[in-house]
TIPA-871240 format. One line per field, with one value per residue (C-alpha): residue in one letter; chain; x, y, z. Coordinates in nm, 4 decimals. Each point is the difference from the previous one (the first is absolute). Layout:
r <- (A ...)
c <- (A ...)
c1 <- (X ...)
c2 <- (Y ...)
c3 <- (Z ...)
This chain:
r <- (X X X X X X X X X X X X X X X X X X X X X X X X X X X X X X X X X X X X X X X X X X X X X X X X X X X X X X X X X X X X X X X X X X X X X X X X X X X X X X X)
c <- (A A A A A A A A A A A A A A A A A A A A A A A A A A A A A A A A A A A A A A A A A A A A A A A A A A A A A A A A A A A A A A A A A A A A A A A A A A A A A A A)
c1 <- (11.3270 0.2854 0.1350 0.0680 0.1750 0.1995 0.0376 0.1988 -0.2758 -0.1646 -0.3629 -0.1074 0.1765 -0.1319 -0.3807 0.0713 0.0806 -0.2730 -0.2347 0.1112 -0.0121 -0.3646 -0.1178 -0.1490 -0.2115 -0.2349 -0.1256 0.0926 0.0016 0.1752 0.0748 0.2087 0.3150 0.0837 0.1358 0.3066 -0.0040 0.2241 0.3902 0.0718 -0.2428 0.1254 0.3470 -0.1229 -0.1964 0.1992 0.3029 0.1949 -0.0279 0.1297 -0.2169 -0.3141 0.0841 0.0919 -0.3517 -0.1917 0.1618 -0.0975 -0.3685 0.0237 0.1288 -0.3070 -0.2667 0.0928 -0.0163 -0.3365 -0.1490 0.1222 -0.1973 -0.3256 -0.2549 -0.1670 0.3415 0.0503 -0.3287 0.0634 0.3535 -0.1470 -0.2423)
c2 <- (9.6364 0.3341 -0.0921 -0.3437 0.0917 0.3219 -0.1053 0.2769 0.2566 0.1651 -0.0834 0.3445 0.1099 -0.2868 0.1271 0.3323 -0.1183 -0.2338 0.2759 0.3088 -0.2567 -0.1422 0.3356 0.0336 -0.2856 0.1361 0.1935 -0.2320 -0.3422 -0.2352 0.2640 0.1676 -0.1926 0.2512 0.2457 -0.0614 -0.3625 0.0135 0.0165 0.3111 0.1809 -0.1785 0.1071 0.3502 -0.0597 -0.1853 -0.0012 0.2004 -0.2640 -0.3473 -0.2032 0.2025 -0.0550 -0.3806 -0.0409 0.1872 -0.2356 -0.2867 0.1255 0.0641 -0.3715 -0.1362 0.1980 -0.0786 -0.3833 0.0384 0.1543 -0.2669 -0.2465 -0.0858 0.2639 -0.3665 -0.0742 0.3413 -0.0335 -0.3453 0.1134 0.3095 -0.2426)
c3 <- (9.9918 -0.0543 0.3749 -0.1386 -0.2564 0.1232 0.3556 0.0979 -0.0816 0.3228 0.0002 0.0351 -0.3407 -0.1756 0.0941 -0.0631 -0.3765 -0.0314 0.1535 -0.2544 -0.3109 0.0889 0.0828 -0.3468 0.0483 0.1860 -0.2809 -0.2884 0.1150 -0.1721 -0.2406 0.2733 -0.1534 -0.2793 0.2220 0.1942 -0.1317 -0.2780 0.1150 -0.1727 0.2177 0.3280 -0.0616 -0.0280 0.3070 0.2327 -0.1635 0.2934 0.2344 -0.1338 0.2527 -0.1308 -0.3305 0.0578 0.1912 -0.3295 -0.2141 0.1580 0.0738 -0.4215 -0.0345 0.2278 -0.1590 -0.3422 0.1270 0.1592 -0.2874 -0.2339 0.2244 -0.1291 0.2067 0.1345 0.1403 0.1656 0.1829 0.1286 0.0734 0.2600 0.1911)
């Protein structure tokens, strides 16, 4: 989805940012969003590169949208 919203950003950069932001999910599951999923934390982590920051902010927005969906709708979407 980030590539559709940010077509000028390379897929390599998008994958890197998404991987770093979701790394804590291995240990915390859905609760991983307490780390790096706040715009100020994203600014601190990715603020040196405007493209990475844009990817991080899109990632946060999409995760918040997904979290707002009922759990049943999230499961159907991933099938």
